[in-house]
Legacy VTK file of the C-alpha trace (Angstrom):
# vtk DataFile Version 3.0
C-alpha trace
ASCII
DATASET POLYDATA
POINTS 139 float
46.878 6.858 -45.627
44.614 4.778 -47.760
45.817 3.109 -51.038
45.743 5.377 -54.065
45.991 4.341 -57.714
47.129 6.552 -60.902
47.541 5.671 -64.370
48.989 7.359 -67.368
49.350 6.091 -71.157
51.713 7.659 -73.641
52.846 7.080 -77.176
56.410 5.838 -77.585
57.644 9.379 -78.341
60.470 10.823 -76.281
58.739 14.179 -76.366
56.069 12.686 -73.941
58.644 12.498 -71.114
57.850 15.708 -69.971
54.259 14.429 -69.535
55.503 11.660 -67.354
57.825 14.049 -65.233
54.695 16.217 -64.445
52.667 13.020 -63.725
55.264 11.792 -61.075
55.668 15.421 -59.702
51.816 15.539 -58.976
51.861 12.051 -57.441
54.815 12.920 -55.402
53.128 16.045 -53.851
49.878 14.102 -53.418
51.853 11.434 -51.259
54.219 13.701 -49.460
57.415 12.097 -50.754
60.599 13.338 -49.097
61.636 16.286 -51.282
65.210 14.767 -51.076
64.098 11.716 -53.035
62.149 13.387 -55.688
65.220 14.049 -58.065
66.373 10.416 -57.866
62.656 9.249 -58.483
62.407 11.543 -61.424
65.806 10.178 -62.801
64.600 6.532 -62.316
61.265 6.976 -64.058
62.638 8.825 -66.920
65.319 6.101 -67.407
62.486 3.419 -67.188
60.352 5.401 -69.506
63.052 6.141 -71.944
64.037 2.605 -72.016
60.437 1.468 -72.744
60.186 4.186 -75.584
63.517 3.648 -77.336
64.682 0.057 -76.626
61.272 -1.649 -76.139
58.863 0.108 -78.414
61.776 1.304 -80.855
59.744 4.726 -80.849
56.914 2.987 -82.677
54.215 5.528 -81.966
51.496 2.908 -82.338
52.993 1.195 -79.372
52.024 2.441 -75.913
53.951 2.937 -72.484
51.623 2.689 -69.551
52.515 3.869 -66.093
50.578 2.470 -63.163
51.452 3.822 -59.662
50.000 2.654 -56.333
50.840 4.506 -53.077
49.982 3.865 -49.426
51.512 5.349 -46.203
54.680 3.345 -46.724
55.678 3.149 -50.473
55.269 4.319 -53.779
55.152 1.381 -56.629
55.505 2.621 -60.035
55.113 0.113 -62.799
56.170 1.130 -66.352
55.053 -1.303 -69.013
56.080 -1.294 -72.608
54.901 -3.574 -75.727
58.553 -4.537 -76.601
59.894 -8.146 -76.966
61.466 -8.046 -73.325
65.105 -8.346 -72.477
67.340 -10.066 -69.892
68.608 -7.715 -67.339
71.609 -9.938 -66.412
73.037 -9.300 -69.966
73.033 -5.658 -69.834
76.784 -4.727 -69.262
77.962 -3.150 -65.948
78.435 0.798 -66.671
80.855 1.025 -63.894
83.465 -1.343 -65.513
86.315 0.347 -67.033
85.485 -0.662 -70.684
82.029 0.958 -70.178
82.740 4.247 -68.628
82.949 6.312 -71.724
79.938 5.020 -73.464
77.366 7.562 -73.983
74.536 4.857 -72.899
73.985 1.931 -70.787
73.353 3.641 -67.308
69.624 3.461 -67.117
69.312 0.100 -65.071
72.196 1.191 -62.926
70.470 4.497 -62.249
67.249 2.865 -61.412
68.954 0.596 -59.011
70.629 3.486 -57.277
67.484 5.571 -56.882
64.667 2.961 -56.258
64.488 0.913 -52.990
63.689 -2.055 -55.171
63.939 -2.731 -58.785
61.961 -5.791 -60.394
60.892 -6.899 -63.804
57.788 -8.587 -65.055
58.636 -10.052 -68.558
55.456 -11.039 -70.360
54.715 -11.974 -73.989
52.949 -8.535 -74.262
55.677 -6.505 -72.821
58.206 -5.870 -70.117
56.900 -4.219 -66.753
59.596 -2.482 -65.018
58.559 -2.154 -61.126
60.170 0.565 -59.089
59.545 0.601 -55.371
60.312 3.855 -53.343
59.888 3.952 -49.518
58.216 7.112 -48.319
59.603 7.332 -44.877
63.298 8.123 -44.252
65.392 4.926 -43.304
LINES 1 140
139 0 1 2 3 4 5 6 7 8 9 10 11 12 13 14 15 16 17 18 19 20 21 22 23 24 25 26 27 28 29 30 31 32 33 34 35 36 37 38 39 40 41 42 43 44 45 46 47 48 49 50 51 52 53 54 55 56 57 58 59 60 61 62 63 64 65 66 67 68 69 70 71 72 73 74 75 76 77 78 79 80 81 82 83 84 85 86 87 88 89 90 91 92 93 94 95 96 97 98 99 100 101 102 103 104 105 106 107 108 109 110 111 112 113 114 115 116 117 118 119 120 121 122 123 124 125 126 127 128 129 130 131 132 133 134 135 136 137 138
């Protein structure tokens, strides 16, 4: 399979999450993603996009969230870029620690780590890019 690229830009409004889910569903079907991986992929992308909209862009509709996806025969690489100030992933509390178990937020990075085969960040002055890598073949 040759390299394919897809892009989507949305305003920083949580109501746009459905558009992101439709976009990811389309790409997943195009690249024949294992059906068992799709629910986890949707959770990871929804978390990355929600973080970009709420925490980074502060729901400022003048700020955009951009998704750029590349896929080949082996993997799906999804980059979710915001226009926020950035953050230090190591400073985010572990949601599995007893003092954090009952909190109603703070699980996004944890869920992304679980459902993506690889999770990286590219923090720039223009915003943070969350990079999720999903292997297309079964391990």
